[in-house]
C-alpha positions in Angstrom: -31.4 165.2 -125.3 -34.9 164.4 -126.8 -37.0 161.7 -125.3 -36.7 159.2 -128.2 -32.7 159.4 -128.3 -31.0 156.4 -126.6 -29.0 157.0 -123.5 -25.2 156.4 -124.6 -23.7 157.2 -121.1 -22.0 154.2 -119.9 -23.5 152.5 -116.7 -20.8 152.2 -114.1 -21.1 149.7 -111.0 -20.7 151.0 -107.4 -17.2 149.3 -107.4 -16.2 151.0 -110.6 -17.4 154.5 -109.3 -15.3 154.0 -106.0 -12.2 152.8 -108.1 -12.5 156.0 -110.5 -12.7 158.2 -107.6 -9.7 156.7 -106.0 -7.9 157.3 -109.3 -9.2 160.8 -109.4 -8.0 161.5 -105.9 -4.5 160.0 -106.7 -4.3 162.3 -109.7 -5.0 165.2 -107.4 -2.3 164.4 -104.8 0.1 164.2 -108.0 -1.1 167.6 -109.1 -0.3 168.9 -105.7 3.3 167.2 -105.6 4.1 168.7 -109.2 2.8 172.3 -108.6 4.4 172.5 -104.9 7.7 171.2 -106.3 8.6 174.6 -107.5 9.0 175.8 -103.9 12.1 173.7 -103.3 13.9 175.2 -106.1 13.2 178.5 -104.9 14.8 177.8 -101.5 18.0 176.1 -103.2 17.1 172.7 -102.4 17.0 171.6 -106.2 17.6 167.6 -104.8 14.4 167.7 -103.0 12.5 169.3 -105.8 13.7 166.9 -108.2 12.6 164.1 -105.9 9.3 165.4 -105.6 9.0 165.8 -109.4 9.7 162.2 -109.8 7.3 161.1 -107.1 4.8 163.3 -108.7 5.1 162.1 -111.9 4.9 158.3 -110.6 1.7 159.1 -108.5 0.3 160.7 -111.8 1.1 157.5 -113.7 -0.6 155.3 -111.0 -3.7 157.6 -110.9 -4.0 157.7 -114.5 -3.7 153.8 -114.5 -6.5 153.5 -111.9 -8.8 155.9 -113.9 -8.4 154.1 -117.1 -8.9 150.7 -115.5 -12.0 151.8 -113.6 -13.4 153.0 -117.0 -12.3 149.9 -119.0 -13.9 147.3 -116.6 -17.1 145.8 -117.5 
C-alpha cells in the first residue's frame, strides 16, 4: 500500500467485531460437528450420524447468518 492510496478496509465497531467472532466460533463448532459425524457411520450408528449432520448443517447456517449480519451492519 502506498502512502497516497485510500484505506478501503471497512471500519467495524467493537460490537460488530464481537458479533463476527461469535459467528466464526459457531461456524467452527459446525465444522467439528460435520467432520466428526463420520465416526458414527463407522460404528454402525447411522441414525446418530445423520442427526449430527443435520445439526451441523443447521449450526453452519446460523453461523453463516451471524457472520454476514455482523459484516453488513453499519
